[in-house]
ZAPARO-898751 format. One record per atom (N, C-alpha, C): x, y, z; residue in one letter. Coordinates in pm, whole numbers, padded with zeros to 5 digits, always signed. Example, Ala and Ser with C-alpha at 12.3 -4.5 7.8 and 13.67 -1.06 7.14 Angstrom:
BEGIN
+01319-00569+00780a +01230-00450+00780a +01320-00330+00780a +01285-00225+00708s +01367-00106+00714s +01290+00003+00787s 
end
This chain:
BEGIN
-00356-01845-01503m -00433-01730-01460m -00533-01680-01579m -00492-01689-01711k -00592-01644-01813k -00732-01727-01784k -00722-01857-01767k -00850-01936-01736k -00913-01887-01631k -00851-01844-01532i -00907-01797-01396i -00979-01661-01449i -00926-01554-01504i -00985-01442-01553i -01118-01471-01658i -01092-01565-01741t -01188-01586-01810t -01326-01639-01758t -01308-01716-01651m -01404-01785-01575m -01467-01689-01492m -01411-01564-01422l -01454-01466-01372l -01556-01374-01433l -01494-01346-01569f -01567-01258-01644f -01683-01336-01714f -01683-01463-01727v -01807-01546-01751v -01908-01560-01635v -01856-01558-01531g -01940-01547-01418g -01998-01413-01390g -01931-01319-01414l -01992-01159-01413l -02105-01158-01502l -02102-01201-01631l -02185-01187-01721l -02327-01277-01699l -02292-01407-01654a -02392-01479-01612a -02491-01429-01499a -02385-01358-01390a -02466-01308-01290a -02545-01181-01314a -02510-01104-01417g -02572-01006-01481g -02711-01041-01526g -02732-01159-01607l -02856-01223-01656l -02927-01256-01530l -02880-01316-01409v -02955-01367-01325v -03025-01278-01233v -02930-01169-01215f -02980-01049-01155f -03086-00959-01210f -03087-00960-01353a -03185-00893-01406a -03192-00745-01375a -03328-00706-01350l -03355-00550-01327l -03327-00516-01178l -03303-00619-01103d -03264-00588-00955d -03103-00564-00942d -03049-00525-01038d -02907-00537-01022d -02879-00383-00968d -02780-00393-00889i -02712-00270-00834i -02556-00260-00879i -02514-00198-00986v -02398-00179-01053v -02322-00049-01009v -02205-00055-00947e -02134+00047-00921e -02004+00055-00981e -01966+00186-01026l -01837+00187-01098l -01757+00294-01013l -01638+00292-00980s -01550+00375-00900s -01401+00360-00969s -01327+00479-00931g -01223+00476-00998g -01126+00604-00965g -01002+00596-01029e -00904+00725-01004e -00815+00724-01118e -00791+00842-01165i -00700+00877-01257i -00595+00975-01199i -00470+00947-01188k -00368+01036-01165k -00245+01046-01264k -00228+01166-01287t -00091+01182-01357t -00040+01322-01318t +00053+01388-01415g +00124+01513-01385g +00236+01546-01456g +00320+01632-01438f +00442+01665-01506f +00543+01680-01398f +00665+01596-01402f +00757+01593-01332f +00894+01650-01376f +00980+01723-01323t +01119+01769-01361t +01221+01779-01235t +01330+01719-01260e +01418+01712-01145e +01562+01731-01208e +01633+01796-01107q +01768+01819-01121q +01837+01771-01000q +01930+01671-01011r +02005+01608-00886r +02177+01634-00907r +02225+01695-00809e +02371+01710-00806e +02418+01599-00718e +02494+01483-00767q +02536+01401-00662q +02659+01350-00712q +02752+01360-00587g +02911+01324-00594g +02953+01411-00717g +02935+01527-00746g +02994+01605-00842g +02945+01590-00982g +02847+01487-00998d +02763+01477-01142d +02624+01543-01133d +02571+01551-01249t +02455+01613-01247t +02357+01548-01313t +02249+01516-01279y +02141+01439-01347y +02011+01519-01347y +01951+01492-01472f +01806+01543-01520f +01729+01453-01540f +01584+01480-01528r +01482+01386-01545r +01359+01479-01561r +01286+01435-01667n +01141+01496-01712n +01043+01367-01730n +00952+01379-01677a +00848+01249-01699a +00708+01301-01677a +00619+01205-01736i +00474+01221-01716i +00459+01137-01581i +00438+01201-01467y +00447+01141-01350y +00374+01223-01218y +00331+01153-01129n +00271+01197-01008n +00333+01130-00893n +00415+01213-00808n +00499+01142-00713n +00434+01185-00565n +00308+01151-00553d +00235+01186-00450d +00270+01056-00334d +00340+00975-00371g +00353+00857-00291g +00239+00751-00300g +00140+00783-00370d +00024+00689-00366d -00017+00648-00517d +00079+00689-00612s +00036+00662-00731s +00108+00548-00814s +00160+00469-00755g +00206+00348-00829g +00351+00353-00826g +00430+00222-00864a +00577+00230-00869a +00641+00343-00981a +00539+00356-01083s +00618+00422-01192s +00564+00570-01212s +00482+00608-01110g +00435+00746-01112g +00310+00790-01156g +00223+00698-01217g +00089+00748-01269g -00002+00627-01249g -00120+00658-01224r -00216+00542-01215r -00333+00578-01263r -00409+00470-01320v -00559+00461-01368v -00621+00346-01275v -00720+00364-01217r -00788+00256-01163r -00943+00257-01188r -00991+00119-01205m -01125+00129-01231m -01189+00007-01169m -01291+00027-01056g -01351-00084-00996g -01478-00110-01037g -01533-00243-01050i -01682-00264-01092i -01734-00350-00993i -01846-00319-00930s -01910-00413-00820s -02038-00421-00874s -02108-00548-00850m -02252-00579-00890m -02290-00671-00763m -02407-00631-00705h -02446-00694-00585h -02595-00707-00564h -02653-00795-00512t -02803-00798-00487t -02836-00917-00394t -02913-00908-00304k -02953-01005-00214k -02855-01082-00152k -02741-00996-00100g -02630-01084-00045g -02525-01143-00115g -02545-01120-00247i -02445-01212-00340i -02392-01089-00437i -02249-01100-00448g -02198-00976-00548g -02058-01038-00600g -02024-00938-00688i -01887-00953-00754i -01823-00822-00758i -01697-00831-00722r -01604-00707-00720r -01486-00731-00812r -01435-00652-00898t -01314-00653-00961t -01256-00513-00980t -01136-00507-00997q -01065-00369-01008q -00938-00404-01103q -00928-00300-01188f -00815-00281-01294f -00735-00178-01257f -00618-00178-01297s -00523-00054-01275s -00389-00071-01384s -00378+00061-01407q -00257+00090-01497q -00158+00163-01420q -00051+00119-01404q +00052+00191-01303q +00124+00324-01346q +00156+00315-01484n +00209+00433-01545n +00160+00458-01678n +00179+00590-01714f +00121+00625-01866f +00240+00643-01969f +00344+00729-01940s +00457+00753-02042s +00571+00820-01963s +00687+00786-02019y +00808+00846-01971y +00894+00905-02056y +00977+01004-02018r +01090+01055-02093r +01176+01091-02010r +01319+01059-02049a +01433+01085-01946a +01534+01155-02030a +01595+01266-01997n +01736+01332-02027n +01705+01350-02173n +01596+01401-02227g +01582+01444-02370g +01554+01328-02455g +01566+01192-02421l +01537+01082-02525l +01406+01043-02529l +01365+01012-02650n +01219+01002-02680n +01191+00839-02634n +01217+00819-02507d +01185+00683-02462d +01048+00681-02381d +00942+00646-02466i +00807+00651-02413i +00760+00497-02396i +00707+00474-02272s +00626+00336-02274s +00502+00339-02175s +00417+00258-02224v +00279+00255-02149v +00275+00124-02090v +00248+00103-01967s +00231-00016-01909s +00095-00094-01944s +00077-00228-01926k -00027-00279-01954k -00128-00272-01835k -00243-00273-01887v -00360-00286-01783v -00342-00419-01678v -00349-00405-01552g -00338-00530-01485g -00470-00532-01410g -00465-00671-01355l -00593-00689-01266l -00560-00698-01119l -00605-00603-01036d -00569-00597-00886d -00664-00715-00800d -00773-00733-00840f -00826-00845-00776f -00972-00858-00862f -01038-00973-00846a -01166-01015-00906a -01201-01142-00821a -01334-01106-00751y -01366-01220-00657y -01534-01209-00647y -01578-01314-00616i -01735-01350-00601i -01734-01337-00440i -01842-01313-00391y -01859-01311-00238y -02017-01326-00210y -02042-01400-00095g -02187-01399-00048g -02178-01374+00098g -02300-01297+00156n -02330-01279+00281n -02444-01356+00328n -02402-01451+00423l -02485-01567+00497l -02514-01520+00642l -02627-01590+00701f -02682-01568+00813f -02673-01432+00872f -02776-01347+00808n -02798-01205+00847n -02667-01119+00841n -02591-01165+00716s -02463-01095+00713s -02356-01109+00812s -02370-01229+00892q -02276-01236+00984q -02154-01329+00952q -02174-01399+00810l -02081-01490+00778l -02038-01454+00622l -01939-01397+00589k -01914-01356+00444k -01803-01460+00395k -01832-01499+00254i -01747-01594+00206i -01695-01534+00066i -01573-01503+00036s -01526-01467-00096s -01436-01553-00138s -01449-01569-00314a -01349-01653-00366a -01325-01580-00502a -01185-01609-00521g -01131-01578-00649g -00990-01505-00650g -00964-01411-00708l -00832-01343-00678l -00850-01230-00596l -00801-01251-00473l -00859-01171-00347l -00786-01039-00356l -00866-00940-00303g -00809-00785-00255g -00891-00755-00145g -00868-00616-00140e -00975-00548-00023e -00968-00602+00091e -00869-00652+00146s -00877-00711+00280s -00902-00630+00394s -01011-00694+00486p -01045-00598+00578p -00951-00599+00722p -00828-00667+00680w -00729-00665+00784w -00586-00611+00735w -00589-00521+00628g -00484-00454+00579g -00438-00338+00645g -00324-00285+00606t -00266-00180+00700t -00333-00035+00676t -00384-00017+00546g -00414+00124+00506g -00333+00233+00535g -00368+00359+00532g -00267+00447+00577g -00220+00527+00482g -00171+00631+00476p -00119+00739+00371p +00015+00680+00320p +00101+00628+00427e +00253+00585+00388e +00263+00428+00356e +00173+00359+00421l +00212+00216+00386l +00051+00154+00380l +00048+00102+00252g -00083+00031+00219g -00053-00112+00187g -00056-00203+00276r -00022-00330+00255r -00132-00442+00307r -00148-00542+00234e -00225-00657+00271e -00170-00775+00231e -00213-00895+00293l -00133-01022+00296l -00188-01102+00181l -00291-01075+00119e -00356-01143+00014e -00286-01119-00118e -00149-01100-00131y -00060-01085-00244y +00056-01163-00234y +00111-01219-00340t +00256-01284-00349t +00337-01155-00320t +00482-01200-00311g +00586-01093-00293g +00602-00997-00425g +00558-01047-00537g +00556-00957-00653g +00423-00851-00656g +00348-00867-00573g +00232-00790-00589g +00109-00841-00656g +00123-00974-00712e +00000-01004-00773e -00101-01063-00683e -00228-01062-00740p -00350-01111-00640p -00344-01258-00638p -00375-01303-00515i -00367-01448-00481i -00498-01505-00502i -00516-01623-00558s -00647-01695-00582s -00650-01776-00452s -00776-01751-00385g -00798-01828-00259g -00960-01793-00227g -00976-01858-00108i -01118-01835-00038i -01092-01769+00095i -01177-01670+00123r -01172-01589+00236r -01287-01608+00318r -01298-01622+00456f -01407-01641+00531f -01401-01522+00632f -01498-01467+00645e -01520-01354+00748e -01626-01368+00836e -01609-01373+00970w -01732-01384+01080w -01732-01238+01146w -01857-01189+01110k -01900-01064+01183k -02018-01061+01262k -01985-01104+01397p -02096-01121+01476p -02193-00999+01495p -02315-01014+01563l -02402-00900+01595l -02403-00897+01761l -02481-00838+01803g -02486-00804+01944g -02392-00729+01996g -02321-00763+02112f -02225-00695+02207f -02083-00710+02100f -02089-00815+02050l -01961-00824+01947l -01947-00758+01828l -02068-00684+01794r -02070-00591+01680r -01962-00524+01638r -01893-00512+01525g -01790-00436+01495g -01666-00539+01488g -01659-00635+01513l -01575-00755+01515l -01555-00829+01375l -01458-00839+01329n -01430-00929+01198n -01326-01007+01220n -01349-01123+01222l -01270-01248+01244l -01279-01353+01147l -01157-01399+01093g -01148-01505+00989g -01018-01533+00916g -01011-01613+00824f -00884-01659+00767f -00903-01679+00616f -00811-01688+00561v -00791-01693+00396v -00707-01816+00367v -00792-01905+00312l -00707-02027+00242l -00665-02001+00097l -00529-02006+00082n -00459-01959-00043n -00370-02040-00085n -00322-02002-00214r -00222-02081-00277r -00084-02024-00229r +00015-02106-00228q +00149-02081-00185q +00208-01972-00245q +00314-01871-00205d +00376-01778-00257d +00523-01818-00300d +00563-01926-00287d +00688-01974-00334d +00674-02117-00420d +00797-02155-00478t +00790-02265-00538t +00813-02379-00456t +00767-02499-00497v +00793-02619-00432v +00861-02725-00501v +00963-02799-00422p +01032-02904-00502p +00937-02987-00571p +00992-03052-00675s +00899-03154-00773s +00878-03276-00685s +00967-03310-00588d +00944-03441-00528d +00868-03435-00386d +00834-03308-00359a +00781-03268-00223a +00624-03329-00216a +00624-03389-00103k +00477-03452-00067k +00398-03353+00013k +00282-03302-00051i +00190-03205-00014i +00078-03245+00056i +00068-03221+00181t -00039-03269+00261t -00136-03167+00263t -00270-03186+00342f -00363-03088+00362f -00315-03006+00463f -00224-03048+00562g -00173-02957+00668g -00083-02851+00592g -00013-02874+00491d +00077-02786+00422d -00001-02668+00365d -00128-02717+00304l -00217-02620+00258l -00251-02508+00353l -00270-02561+00474l -00316-02463+00590l -00210-02391+00634l -00076-02434+00621l +00031-02353+00667l +00058-02216+00598l -00037-02209+00465e -00015-02101+00367e -00128-02004+00406e -00199-02040+00529s -00318-01945+00539s -00286-01814+00614s -00400-01710+00615i -00385-01613+00670i -00486-01599+00790i -00450-01551+00918l -00544-01514+01013l -00546-01366+01015l -00690-01325+01044g -00693-01190+01053g -00803-01139+01157g -00795-01034+01207i -00897-00990+01304i -00906-00838+01303i -01018-00784+01296a -01026-00634+01287a -01144-00603+01387a -01144-00471+01447y -01258-00437+01532y -01286-00286+01513y -01401-00252+01502e -01442-00117+01504e -01514-00078+01631e -01478+00037+01691h -01552+00092+01808h -01544+00238+01788h -01644+00315+01863k -01648+00445+01874k -01525+00522+01932k -01449+00443+02000y -01334+00501+02065y -01198+00451+02021y -01193+00352+01931f -01073+00292+01864f -01097+00194+01788f -01000+00153+01692a -01012+00055+01585a -00882-00002+01570a -00890-00111+01539f -00759-00184+01498f -00771-00309+01396f -00676-00338+01319r -00668-00452+01227r -00522-00531+01262r -00537-00654+01247f -00417-00742+01255f -00441-00868+01156f -00332-00881+01094a -00328-01015+01010a -00194-01090+01000a -00202-01214+01011y -00053-01295+01013y -00078-01393+00888y +00024-01379+00815r +00052-01502+00709r +00143-01606+00740r +00117-01730+00742f +00205-01851+00772f +00290-01879+00638f +00394-01959+00672d +00489-02000+00550d +00519-02150+00567d +00501-02224+00465r +00523-02358+00465r +00663-02387+00476r +00692-02513+00549g +00850-02539+00528g +00889-02642+00415g +00805-02660+00322i +00837-02756+00199i +00870-02663+00104i +00867-02535+00099d +00902-02449-00011d +01056-02477-00043d +01051-02446-00156s +01221-02484-00225s +01309-02392-00152s +01414-02430-00088p +01521-02357-00041p +01578-02270-00150p +01590-02283-00277a +01665-02206-00380a +01529-02093-00412a +01431-02100-00374a +01349-01996-00414a +01377-01869-00336a +01321-01757-00388i +01310-01624-00303i +01199-01637-00196i +01245-01671-00093v +01171-01709+00020v +01112-01588+00094v +00974-01581+00115n +00934-01449+00197n +00924-01472+00338n +00893-01586+00388g +00882-01619+00525g +00766-01579+00568g +00725-01585+00696e +00603-01543+00755e +00580-01380+00775e +00476-01322+00745k +00439-01181+00760k +00342-01148+00847k +00324-01031+00892l +00222-00962+00961l +00216-00828+00916l +00084-00785+00932v +00053-00629+00913v -00037-00581+01033v -00051-00469+01070y -00137-00418+01164y -00174-00274+01137y -00286-00223+01179r -00327-00096+01191r -00402-00059+01327r -00380+00064+01375f -00442+00106+01500f -00495+00251+01496f -00613+00284+01529e -00663+00407+01537e -00717+00456+01660e -00698+00559+01714e -00767+00599+01846e -00866+00705+01786e -01010+00708+01850r -01100+00789+01811r -01171+00861+01918r -01085+00873+02022l -01132+00952+02152l -01087+01107+02160l -00968+01105+02092l -00917+01256+02104l -01017+01366+02023l -01065+01304+01914w -01148+01378+01830w -01280+01429+01905w -01320+01352+01990r -01408+01400+02078r -01391+01511+02189r -01273+01484+02230l -01220+01597+02324l -01172+01732+02252l -01107+01688+02144l -01064+01825+02051l -01078+01794+01931l -01190+01826+01872p -01224+01819+01728p -01118+01845+01631p -01091+01758+01549g -00977+01756+01445g -00857+01672+01484g -00850+01635+01609m -00746+01571+01650m -00723+01413+01640m -00625+01354+01584s -00630+01211+01582s -00478+01156+01583s -00482+01030+01627v -00354+00952+01610v -00370+00800+01572v -00296+00765+01465s -00308+00638+01411s -00161+00581+01407s -00136+00440+01385a -00017+00375+01358a -00056+00256+01270a +00060+00237+01180n +00041+00088+01103n +00184+00035+01093n +00181-00086+01042g +00315-00159+01032g +00317-00288+00932g +00412-00309+00913y +00454-00447+00818y +00569-00501+00844y +00558-00632+00873c +00671-00707+00894c +00682-00840+00794c +00795-00853+00741e +00832-00935+00624e +00966-01029+00685e +00952-01155+00635g +01052-01237+00669g +01075-01316+00803g +00955-01320+00861i +00957-01388+00992i +00977-01521+00994i +01083-01585+01051n +01121-01722+01059n +01174-01773+00922n +01204-01667+00842a +01266-01710+00717a +01398-01785+00744a +01485-01725+00809a +01616-01781+00866a +01593-01894+00931a +01670-01999+00923g +01671-02121+00992g +01584-02233+00950g +01518-02199+00821k +01412-02311+00762k +01491-02392+00645k +01636-02391+00655g +01708-02466+00563g +01818-02346+00466g +01871-02417+00393s +01999-02322+00322s +01923-02252+00227s +01946-02110+00229g +01897-02033+00112g +01763-01955+00193g +01730-01992+00317r +01603-01912+00354r +01633-01797+00432r +01751-01744+00446a +01786-01641+00531a +01772-01491+00434a +01641-01462+00405t +01619-01365+00318t +01611-01223+00396t +01631-01110+00323p +01627-00992+00393p +01494-00954+00417p +01460-00995+00551g +01343-00949+00606g +01332-00818+00665g +01225-00757+00694f +01229-00623+00773f +01101-00598+00844f +01120-00492+00910i +00990-00437+00999i +00979-00293+00972i +00866-00254+00940q +00841-00114+00906q +00721-00049+00971q +00736+00050+01050n +00600+00110+01134n +00617+00260+01121n +00480+00322+01110w +00452+00429+01081w +00369+00502+01206w +00379+00617+01245l +00301+00690+01356l +00244+00815+01278l +00108+00842+01283y +00045+00968+01236y -00011+01049+01327y +00005+01157+01339v -00043+01268+01442v -00095+01372+01362v -00244+01392+01369t -00285+01495+01286t -00394+01581+01352t -00390+01702+01330y -00487+01800+01395y -00549+01880+01252y -00667+01852+01254d -00738+01897+01109d -00887+01976+01153d -00858+02102+01219p -00962+02174+01249p -01011+02264+01117p -01101+02342+01136e -01174+02412+01013e -01088+02485+00914e -00980+02548+00972f -00909+02633+00893f -00774+02588+00843f -00720+02488+00894f -00571+02443+00861f -00569+02284+00879f -00482+02230+00830t -00419+02081+00860t -00289+02094+00910t -00251+02012+01021a -00103+02031+01066a -00082+01867+01114a +00030+01822+01111g +00053+01701+01154g +00211+01657+01160g +00230+01555+01218l +00368+01486+01210l +00365+01329+01191l +00434+01289+01078n +00441+01143+01042n +00580+01100+01095n +00583+00991+01164v +00720+00922+01196v +00726+00798+01142v +00842+00772+01085g +00857+00628+01020g +00989+00578+01072g +00993+00420+01116y +01098+00358+01139y +01095+00222+01052y +01209+00192+01002r +01225+00070+00934r +01369+00001+00980r +01357-00113+00975d +01467-00211+01045d +01489-00330+00954d +01608-00349+00894g +01627-00486+00827g +01682-00590+00893g +01634-00705+00890f +01668-00814+00978f +01817-00864+00943f +01843-00895+00810v +01947-00962+00778v +02056-00851+00738v +02009-00751+00670l +02118-00652+00639l +02170-00551+00749l +02083-00556+00848n +02130-00487+00961n +02102-00332+00908n +02020-00287+00854a +01985-00151+00805a +01882-00080+00871a +01894+00047+00935q +01775+00090+01010q +01759+00240+00924q +01628+00279+00947q +01607+00401+00885q +01500+00466+00965q +01521+00591+01008l +01411+00701+01055l +01408+00802+00994l +01277+00835+00995e +01216+00958+00891e +01106+01043+00999e +01125+01155+00981f +01020+01268+01035f +00978+01362+00924f +00845+01368+00928r +00774+01468+00830r +00652+01548+00899r +00708+01666+00956p +00620+01759+01007p +00560+01833+00879p +00424+01880+00897y +00363+01953+00778y +00260+02049+00852y +00224+02177+00752f +00114+02248+00791f +00062+02317+00657f -00088+02291+00654y -00143+02342+00523y -00247+02444+00562y -00265+02554+00519y -00377+02645+00538y -00489+02627+00446y -00606+02645+00483k -00732+02595+00414k -00788+02753+00389k -00817+02784+00246l -00874+02897+00204l -00991+02880+00120l -01076+02962+00084i -01197+02978+00012i -01284+02822+00022i -01317+02806+00136n -01414+02699+00177n -01334+02562+00118n -01213+02570+00150n -01134+02422+00154n -01115+02405-00010n -01132+02512-00099h -01100+02472-00229h -00948+02517-00276h -00861+02588-00167l -00741+02617-00182l -00668+02572-00051l -00564+02504-00071d -00463+02458+00043d -00319+02511+00019d -00272+02586+00104a -00122+02622+00066a -00057+02605+00198a +00074+02554+00190g +00157+02528+00302g +00266+02448+00267g +00337+02355+00352l +00456+02307+00343l +00465+02192+00427l +00549+02101+00375m +00620+01993+00480m +00763+02001+00463m +00816+01955+00583g +00960+01948+00597g +00985+01798+00621g +01115+01768+00651g +01151+01648+00694g +01302+01607+00693g +01320+01516+00781m +01452+01454+00787m +01445+01299+00776m +01543+01243+00713e +01557+01100+00682e +01712+01069+00705e +01707+00962+00806i +01854+00922+00857i +01869+00755+00849i +01954+00732+00772g +01998+00574+00754g +02103+00540+00813g +02139+00423+00862f +02278+00386+00908f +02282+00219+00901f +02414+00187+00917n +02448+00046+00901n +02360-00007+00799n +02397+00055+00679e +02340+00019+00537e +02401-00113+00466e +02383-00233+00545g +02440-00342+00469g +02558-00401+00551g +02565-00525+00564r +02669-00580+00640r +02805-00581+00572r +02809-00555+00415s +02929-00549+00340s +03010-00392+00354s +02927-00314+00399i +02975-00186+00425i +02913-00142+00580i +02983-00190+00699p +02923-00171+00838p +02893-00028+00881p +02982+00049+00830d +02956+00201+00886d +02878+00286+00762d +02821+00229+00689a +02738+00319+00577a +02646+00386+00648a +02603+00514+00587f +02507+00591+00640f +02455+00712+00513f +02333+00746+00551y +02289+00871+00480y +02203+00960+00564y +02200+01063+00533n +02139+01185+00620n +02093+01288+00518n +01956+01289+00521f +01899+01403+00431f +01776+01484+00490f +01779+01620+00444w +01650+01699+00486w +01603+01755+00383w +01479+01793+00397f +01421+01842+00286f +01302+01937+00332f +01261+02036+00232i +01148+02110+00246i +01061+02113+00127i +00936+02123+00135e +00837+02088+00021e +00723+02190+00035e +00711+02292-00028p +00597+02398-00040p +00496+02331-00138p +00382+02345-00097q +00264+02286-00196q +00143+02386-00207q +00084+02396-00315v -00030+02466-00346v -00136+02388-00406v -00251+02359-00354k -00338+02254-00391k -00479+02328-00422k -00529+02311-00551v -00653+02362-00606v -00776+02258-00595v -00875+02236-00520s -00960+02158-00554s -01089+02206-00609s -01120+02159-00727v -01202+02215-00822v -01357+02186-00762v -01342+02060-00747n -01479+02013-00663n -01427+01880-00572n -01506+01803-00552n -01502+01676-00458n -01429+01575-00524n -01435+01593-00672n -01365+01456-00747n -01249+01519-00813n -01211+01656-00831f -01081+01668-00887f -01006+01790-00835f -00884+01758-00852y -00779+01886-00765y -00659+01851-00868y -00585+01973-00858f -00452+01987-00913f -00367+02054-00814f -00222+02040-00807a -00145+02081-00710a -00013+02096-00794a +00059+02204-00730i +00201+02245-00771i +00281+02219-00635i +00387+02143-00668v +00475+02107-00552v +00606+02121-00588v +00673+02179-00494y +00845+02177-00518y +00908+02137-00402y +01022+02063-00428r +01099+02012-00307r +01258+02045-00343r +01313+02080-00209y +01453+02078-00216y +01498+01998-00112y +01603+01912-00159t +01663+01799-00052t +01814+01815-00055t +01868+01822+00064s +02012+01827+00077s +02045+01723+00185s +02172+01666+00150g +02235+01579+00243g +02354+01500+00181g +02401+01399+00258a +02515+01330+00229a +02494+01172+00246a +02574+01084+00170y +02560+00948+00189y +02706+00885+00194y +02725+00770+00239g +02848+00712+00217g +02883+00650+00355g +03040+00669+00394t +03059+00622+00521t +03136+00735+00583t +03183+00702+00720e +03249+00814+00805e +03365+00874+00749e +03444+00772+00658t +03571+00829+00598t +03555+00864+00465t +03439+00817+00392s +03426+00875+00248s +03275+00891+00246s +03227+01009+00180y +03089+01047+00170y +03081+01132+00055y +02980+01141+00003k +02943+01230-00116k +02815+01316-00075k +02804+01434-00099d +02704+01521-00099d +02600+01498-00198d +02476+01547-00174q +02360+01534-00279q +02255+01636-00251q +02230+01695-00362n +02116+01810-00378n +02037+01792-00471n +01919+01788-00429t +01791+01757-00543t +01700+01890-00552t +01651+01944-00674n +01528+02030-00691n +01446+01945-00773n +01317+01940-00744w +01229+01915-00832w +01086+01967-00822w +01017+01961-00919v +00874+02041-00941v +00786+01950-01012v +00667+01927-00930n +00577+01830-00988n +00432+01886-00989n +00379+01898-01109l +00252+01933-01136l +00164+01826-01121l +00058+01790-01041r -00024+01679-00988r -00173+01725-01047r -00228+01605-01106l -00360+01621-01128l -00419+01478-01095l -00542+01474-01043c -00617+01388-00984c -00770+01389-00998c -00818+01289-01064y -00977+01282-01080y -01038+01142-01023y -01144+01152-00939t -01192+01031-00875t -01350+01017-00929t -01397+00911-00929f -01523+00890-00967f -01587+00761-00899f 
end
């Protein structure tokens, strides 16, 4: 991995010399942070937590995020790379336990546009898939391993002109995402069976993306097998013309397809997750409903979630005030406890101040109440938290 990164940086510097004064260099990024405090009463016990944390659902696993992207392009050739740091610092229950994560590389690849930009070839640590899910709740793409690391590979995209303009069709030839037995005989066909097939289409009335990743049969049965996967996204664009501000979209992710039945140890917990977004965003307010459904193949676990929201826009959209409510229901949570369940509802007021197009801060409060356990034995849980969020983009 270090050799690959070194080679990419050498290529970046070399490209800078070649491009000379005709370079177009772009920087982009995002900084998110905040302060978070929580009190939870769970089964008769009380828990407290204070952290440097932004829990908007899109800030990284540890609650904070710094991203910086660098792109250089000219005459159909370019280089794109992005670094990220997922969390800043953390303090829990009054203990001085502060940690800062290392900066990671999200992607770094070289690309070229050929034949009047109808063919695009990218090579390196891939990311920014044109066939990813996107969306506020579920951001997935298949050019990653199960651990979320970028995958080294080659991506081919065909973008025809004429009456097929808007179509993006292609595939990714990449390395495996699981270990292989030492005595396995790897053929060229096995390499193709780790490929990704993708298709996307942009139209004035609708848009969709779809990608499917295959999985080889020679992976080690003892490995944590991911199986085959798919992602999709769909957007309608006709309602906006009929009722300005109205839109409907959906996206989803499925993991572990055909994992069971490929040998001992292959039956890993696959799942399918789907989200539906209905939004009405006219001049003076934003309202909508997000509905999510998740189903586990092996653990037989289902989850259903509803999130209606309404925010009023004030002072030329510099101030948003409103709330989100919701309910989350889970049942059959694991084969070891067939009747397990949980049922929670929440209410979340928010006030958001946008200083300009690049910077905002918000104060958010949430109260959650519900129960979890089984029909014969359950525990109540109540949570109060407050989050001061800050975000700067460039």
